[in-house]
TIRO-2110 file (N, C-alpha, C; in Angstrom, 1 decimal):
// TIRO-2110
24.9, 130.8, 90.5, N, 1, A
25.3, 131.8, 91.3, CA, 1, A
24.1, 132.9, 91.4, C, 1, A
23.7, 133.5, 92.4, N, 2, A
22.7, 134.3, 92.4, CA, 2, A
23.4, 135.7, 92.3, C, 2, A
22.4, 136.3, 91.6, N, 3, A
22.9, 138.0, 91.3, CA, 3, A
23.5, 138.6, 92.6, C, 3, A
22.7, 138.2, 93.8, N, 4, A
22.9, 139.2, 95.0, CA, 4, A
24.6, 138.6, 95.4, C, 4, A
24.7, 137.4, 95.4, N, 5, A
26.2, 136.9, 95.4, CA, 5, A
27.1, 137.6, 94.6, C, 5, A
26.8, 137.4, 93.5, N, 6, A
27.8, 138.0, 92.4, CA, 6, A
28.1, 139.6, 92.8, C, 6, A
26.8, 140.4, 93.0, N, 7, A
26.9, 141.7, 93.4, CA, 7, A
27.8, 142.0, 94.6, C, 7, A
27.6, 140.9, 95.5, N, 8, A
28.5, 141.0, 96.6, CA, 8, A
30.1, 140.9, 96.5, C, 8, A
30.2, 139.9, 95.8, N, 9, A
31.6, 139.7, 95.3, CA, 9, A
32.3, 140.8, 94.6, C, 9, A
31.6, 141.4, 93.6, N, 10, A
32.0, 142.7, 92.9, CA, 10, A
32.3, 143.8, 93.8, C, 10, A
31.3, 143.9, 94.7, N, 11, A
31.7, 145.1, 95.6, CA, 11, A
32.8, 144.9, 96.7, C, 11, A
32.9, 143.6, 97.0, N, 12, A
34.3, 143.1, 97.9, CA, 12, A
35.6, 143.4, 96.8, C, 12, A
35.5, 143.1, 95.6, N, 13, A
36.4, 143.2, 94.7, CA, 13, A
36.6, 144.7, 94.5, C, 13, A
35.8, 145.5, 94.2, N, 14, A
36.0, 147.0, 94.0, CA, 14, A
36.6, 147.6, 95.5, C, 14, A
36.1, 147.0, 96.4, N, 15, A
36.6, 147.8, 97.6, CA, 15, A
38.1, 147.3, 97.9, C, 15, A
38.4, 146.4, 97.6, N, 16, A
39.7, 145.7, 97.7, CA, 16, A
40.6, 146.7, 96.6, C, 16, A
40.1, 146.7, 95.3, N, 17, A
40.8, 147.3, 94.4, CA, 17, A
41.2, 148.9, 94.9, C, 17, A
39.8, 149.6, 95.3, N, 18, A
40.1, 150.8, 95.7, CA, 18, A
41.1, 151.1, 97.0, C, 18, A
40.8, 150.2, 98.0, N, 19, A
41.6, 150.5, 99.3, CA, 19, A
43.1, 150.3, 98.7, C, 19, A
43.5, 149.3, 97.9, N, 20, A
44.8, 149.2, 97.5, CA, 20, A
45.3, 150.6, 96.6, C, 20, A
44.2, 151.1, 96.0, N, 21, A
44.7, 152.5, 95.3, CA, 21, A
44.8, 153.5, 96.3, C, 21, A
43.8, 153.6, 97.3, N, 22, A
43.9, 154.6, 98.2, CA, 22, A
45.4, 154.5, 99.2, C, 22, A
45.7, 153.1, 99.4, N, 23, A
46.7, 153.2, 100.1, CA, 23, A
47.9, 153.7, 99.4, C, 23, A
48.1, 153.3, 98.1, N, 24, A
49.2, 153.8, 97.2, CA, 24, A
49.2, 155.3, 97.3, C, 24, A
48.0, 155.8, 97.0, N, 25, A
48.1, 157.2, 96.7, CA, 25, A
48.6, 157.9, 98.2, C, 25, A
48.0, 157.4, 99.3, N, 26, A
48.2, 157.9, 100.7, CA, 26, A
49.7, 157.9, 100.8, C, 26, A
50.4, 156.6, 100.3, N, 27, A
52.1, 156.6, 100.4, CA, 27, A
52.7, 157.5, 99.6, C, 27, A
52.1, 157.5, 98.2, N, 28, A
52.7, 158.9, 97.4, CA, 28, A
52.7, 160.0, 98.2, C, 28, A
51.5, 160.5, 98.6, N, 29, A
51.4, 161.8, 99.2, CA, 29, A
52.4, 161.9, 100.5, C, 29, A
52.4, 161.1, 101.4, N, 30, A
53.5, 161.1, 102.3, CA, 30, A
54.7, 161.3, 102.1, C, 30, A
55.2, 160.3, 100.8, N, 31, A
56.6, 160.5, 100.3, CA, 31, A
56.7, 161.8, 99.7, C, 31, A
55.9, 162.2, 99.0, N, 32, A
55.8, 163.9, 98.5, CA, 32, A
56.1, 165.0, 99.6, C, 32, A
55.3, 164.6, 100.7, N, 33, A
55.2, 165.7, 101.9, CA, 33, A
56.6, 165.5, 102.4, C, 33, A
57.1, 164.5, 102.8, N, 34, A
58.6, 164.1, 103.4, CA, 34, A
59.7, 164.8, 102.3, C, 34, A
59.6, 164.4, 101.2, N, 35, A
60.5, 165.3, 100.4, CA, 35, A
60.6, 166.6, 100.4, C, 35, A
59.3, 167.3, 100.5, N, 36, A
59.2, 168.7, 100.6, CA, 36, A
59.7, 169.3, 102.0, C, 36, A
59.5, 168.4, 102.9, N, 37, A
60.0, 168.8, 104.2, CA, 37, A
61.5, 168.7, 104.3, C, 37, A
62.1, 167.7, 103.7, N, 38, A
63.6, 167.8, 103.4, CA, 38, A
64.2, 168.6, 102.7, C, 38, A
63.4, 169.0, 101.6, N, 39, A
64.0, 170.1, 100.7, CA, 39, A
64.0, 171.4, 101.6, C, 39, A
63.1, 171.5, 102.2, N, 40, A
63.0, 172.8, 103.1, CA, 40, A
64.2, 172.9, 104.1, C, 40, A
64.5, 171.7, 104.9, N, 41, A
65.4, 171.7, 105.6, CA, 41, A
66.7, 172.0, 105.2, C, 41, A
66.9, 171.4, 104.1, N, 42, A
68.1, 171.6, 103.4, CA, 42, A
68.1, 173.0, 102.9, C, 42, A
67.0, 173.7, 102.6, N, 43, A
67.2, 175.1, 102.0, CA, 43, A
67.7, 175.9, 103.2, C, 43, A
67.0, 175.6, 104.3, N, 44, A
67.3, 176.3, 105.7, CA, 44, A
68.7, 176.1, 105.9, C, 44, A
69.1, 174.8, 105.8, N, 45, A
70.7, 174.6, 106.3, CA, 45, A
71.7, 175.0, 105.5, C, 45, A
71.5, 175.3, 104.2, N, 46, A
72.3, 175.7, 103.1, CA, 46, A
72.2, 177.2, 102.7, C, 46, A
71.1, 177.5, 102.5, N, 47, A
70.7, 178.6, 101.6, CA, 47, A
70.6, 178.5, 100.3, C, 47, A
70.6, 177.1, 99.9, N, 48, A
70.3, 176.9, 98.5, CA, 48, A
68.7, 177.1, 98.3, C, 48, A
68.3, 177.7, 97.2, N, 49, A
66.9, 177.8, 97.0, CA, 49, A
66.7, 177.2, 95.8, C, 49, A
67.6, 176.7, 94.9, N, 50, A
67.3, 176.3, 93.5, CA, 50, A
66.6, 174.8, 93.6, C, 50, A
65.4, 174.8, 93.1, N, 51, A
64.7, 173.6, 93.3, CA, 51, A
65.4, 172.3, 92.6, C, 51, A
66.0, 172.5, 91.5, N, 52, A
66.7, 171.5, 90.9, CA, 52, A
67.7, 171.0, 91.7, C, 52, A
68.7, 171.8, 92.5, N, 53, A
69.7, 171.5, 93.2, CA, 53, A
69.2, 170.9, 94.2, C, 53, A
68.2, 171.3, 94.9, N, 54, A
67.6, 170.6, 96.4, CA, 54, A
67.1, 169.2, 95.7, C, 54, A
66.4, 168.9, 94.8, N, 55, A
66.2, 167.8, 94.3, CA, 55, A
67.2, 166.6, 94.3, C, 55, A
68.2, 167.4, 93.5, N, 56, A
69.5, 166.3, 93.3, CA, 56, A
70.0, 166.1, 94.6, C, 56, A
70.3, 167.1, 95.9, N, 57, A
70.5, 166.8, 97.0, CA, 57, A
69.8, 165.6, 97.7, C, 57, A
68.6, 165.8, 97.7, N, 58, A
67.5, 164.9, 98.3, CA, 58, A
67.8, 163.5, 97.9, C, 58, A
67.8, 163.5, 96.5, N, 59, A
67.8, 162.1, 95.7, CA, 59, A
69.3, 161.5, 96.1, C, 59, A
70.0, 162.2, 96.6, N, 60, A
71.6, 161.8, 96.7, CA, 60, A
71.5, 161.4, 98.4, C, 60, A
70.4, 161.5, 99.3, N, 61, A
70.2, 161.2, 100.6, CA, 61, A
71.4, 161.9, 101.3, C, 61, A
71.2, 163.3, 100.8, N, 62, A
72.3, 164.1, 101.7, CA, 62, A
71.2, 164.8, 102.7, C, 62, A
71.9, 164.8, 104.0, N, 63, A
71.0, 165.3, 105.2, CA, 63, A
71.3, 166.8, 105.2, C, 63, A
70.7, 167.7, 106.1, N, 64, A
71.0, 169.1, 106.6, CA, 64, A
72.5, 169.3, 107.2, C, 64, A
72.9, 168.4, 108.0, N, 65, A
73.9, 168.5, 108.8, CA, 65, A
75.1, 168.1, 107.8, C, 65, A
75.1, 167.0, 107.2, N, 66, A
76.0, 166.7, 106.0, CA, 66, A
76.2, 168.0, 105.0, C, 66, A
75.3, 168.6, 104.5, N, 67, A
75.1, 169.6, 103.6, CA, 67, A
75.9, 170.8, 104.2, C, 67, A
75.7, 171.2, 105.6, N, 68, A
76.3, 172.3, 106.3, CA, 68, A
77.7, 171.9, 106.4, C, 68, A
78.1, 170.7, 106.8, N, 69, A
79.7, 170.5, 106.8, CA, 69, A
80.3, 170.6, 105.3, C, 69, A
79.5, 170.0, 104.3, N, 70, A
80.0, 170.2, 102.8, CA, 70, A
80.4, 171.7, 102.4, C, 70, A
79.5, 172.6, 103.1, N, 71, A
79.5, 173.9, 102.7, CA, 71, A
80.6, 174.9, 103.6, C, 71, A
80.9, 174.3, 104.9, N, 72, A
81.9, 175.2, 105.5, CA, 72, A
83.4, 174.7, 105.6, C, 72, A
83.5, 173.5, 105.3, N, 73, A
84.8, 172.7, 105.5, CA, 73, A
85.7, 173.5, 104.5, C, 73, A
85.5, 173.6, 103.1, N, 74, A
86.1, 174.5, 102.3, CA, 74, A
86.4, 175.7, 102.9, C, 74, A
85.5, 176.7, 103.4, N, 75, A
86.0, 177.8, 103.8, CA, 75, A
86.9, 177.8, 104.9, C, 75, A
87.0, 176.9, 105.9, N, 76, A
88.0, 176.8, 107.0, CA, 76, A
89.3, 176.3, 106.4, C, 76, A
89.4, 175.5, 105.4, N, 77, A
90.6, 175.3, 104.7, CA, 77, A
91.0, 176.2, 104.1, C, 77, A
90.3, 177.2, 103.2, N, 78, A
90.8, 178.3, 102.7, CA, 78, A
91.3, 179.3, 103.6, C, 78, A
90.6, 179.6, 104.6, N, 79, A
91.2, 180.5, 105.9, CA, 79, A
92.4, 180.1, 106.5, C, 79, A
92.9, 178.8, 106.6, N, 80, A
93.7, 178.3, 107.2, CA, 80, A
94.9, 178.2, 106.0, C, 80, A
94.7, 178.3, 104.7, N, 81, A
95.8, 178.0, 103.9, CA, 81, A
97.3, 178.4, 104.0, C, 81, A
97.2, 179.7, 104.7, N, 82, A
98.6, 180.4, 104.9, CA, 82, A
98.9, 180.0, 106.4, C, 82, A
98.5, 179.3, 106.9, N, 83, A
98.6, 179.0, 108.4, CA, 83, A
98.0, 179.7, 109.6, C, 83, A
97.4, 180.6, 109.3, N, 84, A
96.7, 181.4, 110.3, CA, 84, A
95.3, 181.9, 109.6, C, 84, A
94.3, 182.3, 110.4, N, 85, A
93.0, 182.9, 110.0, CA, 85, A
93.1, 184.6, 110.5, C, 85, A
93.0, 185.3, 109.5, N, 86, A
93.0, 186.6, 109.7, CA, 86, A
91.6, 187.1, 110.2, C, 86, A
91.4, 188.0, 110.8, N, 87, A
90.2, 188.8, 111.1, CA, 87, A
89.2, 188.8, 110.1, C, 87, A
89.6, 189.5, 109.0, N, 88, A
88.6, 189.4, 107.7, CA, 88, A
88.3, 188.1, 107.3, C, 88, A
89.3, 187.1, 107.5, N, 89, A
88.8, 185.9, 106.9, CA, 89, A
88.0, 185.2, 107.7, C, 89, A
88.0, 185.3, 109.0, N, 90, A
87.1, 184.7, 109.8, CA, 90, A
85.7, 185.4, 109.8, C, 90, A
85.6, 186.8, 109.6, N, 91, A
84.3, 187.2, 109.3, CA, 91, A
83.9, 186.9, 108.0, C, 91, A
84.6, 186.7, 106.9, N, 92, A
83.9, 186.2, 105.8, CA, 92, A
83.5, 184.8, 105.9, C, 92, A
84.2, 184.0, 106.6, N, 93, A
83.6, 182.6, 106.9, CA, 93, A
82.5, 182.6, 107.6, C, 93, A
82.2, 183.2, 108.5, N, 94, A
81.2, 183.4, 109.4, CA, 94, A
79.8, 184.1, 108.7, C, 94, A
80.2, 185.0, 107.7, N, 95, A
79.2, 185.6, 106.9, CA, 95, A
78.8, 184.8, 105.8, C, 95, A
79.6, 184.0, 105.2, N, 96, A
79.2, 182.9, 104.3, CA, 96, A
78.6, 181.9, 105.0, C, 96, A
78.7, 181.1, 106.2, N, 97, A
78.0, 180.5, 106.8, CA, 97, A
76.5, 181.0, 107.3, C, 97, A
76.5, 182.1, 107.6, N, 98, A
75.2, 182.7, 107.9, CA, 98, A
74.5, 183.0, 106.6, C, 98, A
74.9, 183.0, 105.4, N, 99, A
74.0, 183.3, 104.2, CA, 99, A
73.9, 181.9, 103.7, C, 99, A
74.4, 180.7, 104.1, N, 100, A
74.1, 179.4, 103.8, CA, 100, A
73.1, 178.8, 104.7, C, 100, A
72.7, 179.7, 105.7, N, 101, A
71.7, 179.2, 106.6, CA, 101, A
72.0, 178.6, 108.0, C, 101, A
73.4, 178.9, 108.3, N, 102, A
74.0, 178.2, 109.4, CA, 102, A
73.5, 179.2, 110.6, C, 102, A
72.7, 178.6, 111.5, N, 103, A
72.2, 179.2, 112.7, CA, 103, A
73.2, 179.5, 113.8, C, 103, A
73.7, 180.9, 114.2, N, 104, A
74.5, 181.1, 115.1, CA, 104, A
74.3, 180.3, 116.7, C, 104, A
73.0, 179.8, 116.6, N, 105, A
72.5, 179.2, 118.0, CA, 105, A
72.7, 177.4, 117.9, C, 105, A
73.1, 177.3, 116.7, N, 106, A
73.2, 175.7, 116.2, CA, 106, A
74.7, 175.5, 116.9, C, 106, A
74.7, 174.2, 117.2, N, 107, A
76.0, 173.6, 117.5, CA, 107, A
76.8, 173.6, 116.5, C, 107, A
76.5, 173.3, 115.3, N, 108, A
77.4, 173.4, 114.3, CA, 108, A
78.2, 174.5, 114.0, C, 108, A
77.5, 175.8, 114.3, N, 109, A
78.2, 177.0, 114.4, CA, 109, A
79.1, 177.2, 115.4, C, 109, A
78.9, 176.7, 116.8, N, 110, A
80.1, 176.7, 117.6, CA, 110, A
81.2, 175.9, 117.3, C, 110, A
81.1, 174.9, 116.4, N, 111, A
82.0, 173.9, 115.9, CA, 111, A
82.8, 174.8, 115.1, C, 111, A
82.1, 175.4, 113.9, N, 112, A
82.8, 176.3, 113.2, CA, 112, A
83.6, 177.2, 113.7, C, 112, A
83.2, 177.9, 114.8, N, 113, A
84.1, 179.1, 115.4, CA, 113, A
85.2, 178.1, 115.9, C, 113, A
85.2, 177.1, 116.4, N, 114, A
86.4, 176.6, 117.1, CA, 114, A
87.2, 176.1, 115.9, C, 114, A
87.0, 175.6, 115.1, N, 115, A
87.7, 175.5, 113.8, CA, 115, A
88.5, 176.8, 113.3, C, 115, A
87.9, 178.1, 113.5, N, 116, A
88.5, 179.2, 112.9, CA, 116, A
89.5, 179.5, 114.2, C, 116, A
89.4, 179.1, 115.3, N, 117, A
90.5, 179.5, 116.4, CA, 117, A
91.5, 178.4, 116.4, C, 117, A
91.4, 177.1, 116.2, N, 118, A
92.1, 176.3, 116.4, CA, 118, A
92.1, 175.4, 115.1, C, 118, A
93.2, 175.3, 114.1, N, 119, A
93.1, 174.5, 112.9, CA, 119, A
92.8, 173.2, 112.9, C, 119, A
91.7, 172.7, 112.3, N, 120, A
91.3, 171.4, 112.4, CA, 120, A
92.4, 170.5, 111.7, C, 120, A
91.9, 169.2, 112.1, N, 121, A
93.2, 168.2, 111.7, CA, 121, A
93.1, 168.0, 110.1, C, 121, A
94.1, 167.7, 109.4, N, 122, A
94.0, 167.4, 108.0, CA, 122, A
92.9, 166.4, 107.4, C, 122, A
92.7, 165.3, 108.2, N, 123, A
91.7, 164.3, 108.1, CA, 123, A
90.3, 165.0, 108.0, C, 123, A
89.9, 166.4, 108.3, N, 124, A
88.7, 166.8, 108.2, CA, 124, A
88.6, 167.1, 106.6, C, 124, A
89.6, 167.8, 106.1, N, 125, A
89.5, 168.2, 104.6, CA, 125, A
89.6, 167.0, 103.7, C, 125, A
90.5, 166.0, 103.9, N, 126, A
90.5, 164.7, 103.4, CA, 126, A
89.1, 164.1, 103.4, C, 126, A
88.5, 163.8, 104.4, N, 127, A
87.0, 163.4, 104.6, CA, 127, A
86.1, 164.3, 103.9, C, 127, A
86.4, 165.6, 103.8, N, 128, A
85.5, 166.4, 102.8, CA, 128, A
85.8, 165.8, 101.1, C, 128, A
87.1, 165.8, 101.0, N, 129, A
87.5, 165.6, 99.5, CA, 129, A
86.6, 164.2, 99.0, C, 129, A
87.0, 163.3, 100.1, N, 130, A
86.5, 161.9, 99.8, CA, 130, A
85.1, 161.9, 99.6, C, 130, A
84.2, 162.7, 100.3, N, 131, A
82.8, 162.6, 100.2, CA, 131, A
82.3, 163.3, 99.0, C, 131, A
83.0, 164.6, 98.8, N, 132, A
82.8, 165.4, 97.5, CA, 132, A
82.9, 164.5, 96.4, C, 132, A
84.0, 163.8, 96.2, N, 133, A
84.2, 162.9, 95.0, CA, 133, A
83.5, 161.8, 94.9, C, 133, A
82.7, 161.3, 95.8, N, 134, A
81.8, 160.3, 95.8, CA, 134, A
80.4, 160.7, 95.6, C, 134, A
80.2, 162.1, 95.6, N, 135, A
78.8, 162.6, 95.2, CA, 135, A
78.5, 162.4, 93.9, C, 135, A
77.3, 162.2, 93.2, N, 136, A
77.1, 162.0, 91.8, CA, 136, A
77.5, 163.4, 91.2, C, 136, A
78.0, 163.2, 90.0, N, 137, A
78.5, 164.2, 89.2, CA, 137, A
77.7, 165.3, 89.0, C, 137, A
76.3, 165.1, 88.8, N, 138, A
75.3, 166.2, 88.5, CA, 138, A
75.1, 166.9, 89.9, C, 138, A
75.2, 166.2, 91.0, N, 139, A
75.2, 166.9, 92.3, CA, 139, A
76.5, 168.1, 92.9, C, 139, A
77.6, 167.4, 92.2, N, 140, A
78.8, 168.1, 92.5, CA, 140, A
78.8, 169.4, 91.4, C, 140, A
78.3, 169.1, 90.4, N, 141, A
78.2, 170.3, 89.3, CA, 141, A
77.3, 171.4, 89.6, C, 141, A
76.2, 171.2, 90.4, N, 142, A
75.5, 172.1, 90.9, CA, 142, A
75.7, 172.7, 92.2, C, 142, A
76.4, 172.2, 93.0, N, 143, A
77.2, 172.6, 94.2, CA, 143, A
78.4, 173.4, 93.9, C, 143, A
79.1, 173.1, 93.1, N, 144, A
80.3, 173.6, 92.9, CA, 144, A
80.4, 175.2, 92.8, C, 144, A
79.6, 175.8, 91.9, N, 145, A
79.7, 177.1, 91.5, CA, 145, A
79.6, 178.1, 93.0, C, 145, A
78.6, 177.7, 93.5, N, 146, A
78.3, 178.5, 94.6, CA, 146, A
79.5, 178.3, 96.0, C, 146, A
79.8, 176.9, 95.9, N, 147, A
80.9, 176.5, 97.0, CA, 147, A
82.1, 177.1, 96.8, C, 147, A
82.5, 177.1, 95.6, N, 148, A
83.7, 177.7, 95.2, CA, 148, A
83.8, 179.3, 95.1, C, 148, A
82.6, 179.9, 94.9, N, 149, A
82.6, 181.5, 95.0, CA, 149, A
82.4, 181.9, 96.6, C, 149, A
81.9, 181.3, 97.4, N, 150, A
82.2, 181.3, 98.9, CA, 150, A
83.5, 181.1, 99.3, C, 150, A
84.1, 180.0, 99.0, N, 151, A
85.6, 180.0, 99.4, CA, 151, A
86.3, 181.0, 98.7, C, 151, A
86.2, 181.5, 97.5, N, 152, A
87.1, 182.4, 96.8, CA, 152, A
86.9, 183.6, 97.7, C, 152, A
85.6, 184.0, 98.0, N, 153, A
85.5, 185.3, 98.8, CA, 153, A
86.3, 185.2, 100.2, C, 153, A
86.5, 184.2, 100.9, N, 154, A
86.9, 183.9, 102.1, CA, 154, A
88.6, 184.5, 101.6, C, 154, A
89.2, 183.8, 100.5, N, 155, A
90.5, 183.8, 100.2, CA, 155, A
90.7, 185.5, 100.1, C, 155, A
89.7, 186.1, 99.4, N, 156, A
90.1, 187.5, 99.0, CA, 156, A
89.9, 188.3, 100.2, C, 156, A
89.3, 188.0, 101.1, N, 157, A
88.7, 188.9, 102.4, CA, 157, A
90.1, 189.5, 102.9, C, 157, A
91.1, 188.9, 103.0, N, 158, A
92.3, 189.4, 103.6, CA, 158, A
93.5, 189.8, 102.8, C, 158, A
93.3, 189.7, 101.6, N, 159, A
94.5, 189.6, 100.4, CA, 159, A
94.9, 191.1, 100.2, C, 159, A
96.2, 191.1, 99.9, N, 160, A
96.5, 192.4, 99.3, CA, 160, A
97.1, 193.4, 99.9, C, 160, A
97.7, 194.3, 99.8, N, 161, A
98.1, 195.3, 100.6, CA, 161, A
98.0, 196.8, 100.3, C, 161, A
97.1, 197.5, 101.1, N, 162, A
96.6, 198.8, 100.5, CA, 162, A
95.9, 198.6, 99.3, C, 162, A
95.1, 197.5, 99.1, N, 163, A
94.3, 197.3, 97.6, CA, 163, A
95.1, 197.1, 96.5, C, 163, A
96.6, 196.8, 96.7, N, 164, A
97.4, 196.5, 95.5, CA, 164, A
97.8, 195.1, 95.8, C, 164, A
98.2, 194.5, 94.6, N, 165, A
98.7, 193.3, 94.5, CA, 165, A
97.6, 192.2, 94.4, C, 165, A
97.8, 191.0, 94.5, N, 166, A
96.9, 189.8, 94.4, CA, 166, A
96.3, 189.7, 95.7, C, 166, A
94.7, 189.6, 95.6, N, 167, A
94.0, 189.6, 97.0, CA, 167, A
94.2, 188.1, 97.4, C, 167, A
94.6, 187.0, 96.8, N, 168, A
94.6, 185.7, 96.9, CA, 168, A
96.1, 185.2, 97.1, C, 168, A
96.6, 184.6, 98.2, N, 169, A
97.9, 184.1, 98.3, CA, 169, A
98.2, 183.0, 97.5, C, 169, A
99.4, 182.5, 97.2, N, 170, A
99.7, 181.3, 96.6, CA, 170, A
99.2, 180.1, 97.5, C, 170, A
99.2, 180.0, 98.6, N, 171, A
98.8, 179.1, 99.3, CA, 171, A
97.1, 179.0, 99.4, C, 171, A
96.1, 180.0, 99.5, N, 172, A
95.0, 179.9, 99.2, CA, 172, A
94.7, 179.7, 97.7, C, 172, A
95.5, 179.9, 97.0, N, 173, A
95.1, 179.4, 95.5, CA, 173, A
95.1, 177.8, 95.3, C, 173, A
96.2, 177.6, 95.8, N, 174, A
96.6, 176.2, 96.0, CA, 174, A
95.2, 175.2, 96.3, C, 174, A
94.6, 175.8, 97.6, N, 175, A
93.6, 175.2, 98.1, CA, 175, A
92.2, 175.4, 97.4, C, 175, A
92.3, 176.3, 96.8, N, 176, A
91.0, 176.6, 95.7, CA, 176, A
91.1, 175.7, 94.9, C, 176, A
92.2, 175.6, 94.1, N, 177, A
92.3, 174.5, 93.0, CA, 177, A
92.3, 173.2, 93.4, C, 177, A
92.6, 172.9, 94.6, N, 178, A
92.3, 171.5, 94.8, CA, 178, A
90.9, 171.0, 95.4, C, 178, A
90.2, 172.0, 95.8, N, 179, A
88.8, 172.0, 96.1, CA, 179, A
88.0, 172.0, 94.6, C, 179, A
88.3, 172.8, 93.7, N, 180, A
87.8, 172.8, 92.4, CA, 180, A
88.0, 171.3, 91.7, C, 180, A
89.0, 170.8, 92.0, N, 181, A
89.2, 169.3, 91.5, CA, 181, A
88.7, 168.3, 92.2, C, 181, A
88.5, 168.4, 93.4, N, 182, A
87.5, 167.4, 94.2, CA, 182, A
86.2, 167.7, 93.7, C, 182, A
85.6, 168.7, 93.4, N, 183, A
84.4, 168.8, 92.9, CA, 183, A
84.1, 168.4, 91.4, C, 183, A
85.2, 168.5, 90.7, N, 184, A
85.2, 168.1, 89.2, CA, 184, A
85.5, 166.6, 89.0, C, 184, A
86.0, 165.8, 89.9, N, 185, A
86.5, 164.4, 89.7, CA, 185, A
85.1, 163.7, 89.5, C, 185, A
END
């Protein structure tokens, strides 16, 4: 076999090798870019900026809409705990939703407002509990503190009388405990 033929085959082999390497590199870069875009969308939808939490959420294949629902359903449940939504509870829910990145122009915001006007079916909270319980334990552990703090802020919004007494009703406390259990299971 001549050196020229061997040289041509060596070049073809190298080109194939580097073409495969380039394809793998391009795929990795595309995947990283998509992951970064998903993290940005999740951060916008949720108000979460902790990179480790966002990584765990992306790894769990949770989208922005699901994350938004995951964040607001507990707030609505706490607001309705005593059978009615007080003005200050409504304001606290909407404020928490805005802080979490829910845009007032988004259809999800209109849905949230409708839930504050008319109590959603119990199936909504049941679906939330089932979904939360199915999340990986590390994701639940990372989401729980912020989510429960927002829910507690809603519970405290209309509580107490002239600044005295417990700010959280017994019904609200039971809902908070239920939410906490769902995130701990």
